[in-house]
N, C-alpha and C positions, 0 to 999 in steps of 0.2 A: 503494499499499500503506500509505503513511503517513496518509491519510485515514481508511481504515479502522481503523488502530490508535487514532486519535485520537477517532473515532465510538464505538468499542467502550468507550475508557476513559471517554468522557462518559456512555454507558448504564450503566456499572456505578457510578458515583459516586451516593452518595445524599445528600450532605451538603444540598443545595439542596432536598430534598423536606420537610424539617422546616421550613423557612424558608416554604416555600409552605403546608404545613399550617397554620402560626401566623399567617398572613396571610388564609387563608380563615377561619378560626376568629375571628380578630379582627374582619373584616369580617361576619361573622354575628353577633357581639354588639352590634357597632355597629347594624347593621340592625334588631335586636330592640328596642334601645333606642330607636330613632328610631320606629319601629313602637308601642310602648307611650307614649310621647312624645304622639305624634298621636292615640293612643286616648283619653288622658286630658286633653289638651288643651281640648276642647269642653266637657267638664264640669266643669274647673276654671274656666273664664271664667263660665259660668251661676252656679255656686256662690258665686264672688267678688262677681258683683252683687248676689245675694241678700243677703249678709252686709254689704255696703255699705249697701245699703238698711235694713236691721234696724238696723244700728247709726248711722245717720243720723236714724233715727226715735227713738232714745231720748234721755233728757234726764240730765243729769247735775244731782243736788242737791249744790250747794256749801256749803250751811247746815247746822249742828248742831242 
């Protein structure tokens, strides 16, 4: 009988449910951040190479 009382008490408590919700929401936000980073990573590498080539081809006039 003691086991059934313990099981019923465990079933009725809802404190841990909020923690589980926050863990799931945090994991979803982190997952979306990683997905966004992966989507942007390839484009930024190409763009930075183009910017580097453009800036390397420019000359600086140091005389007035």
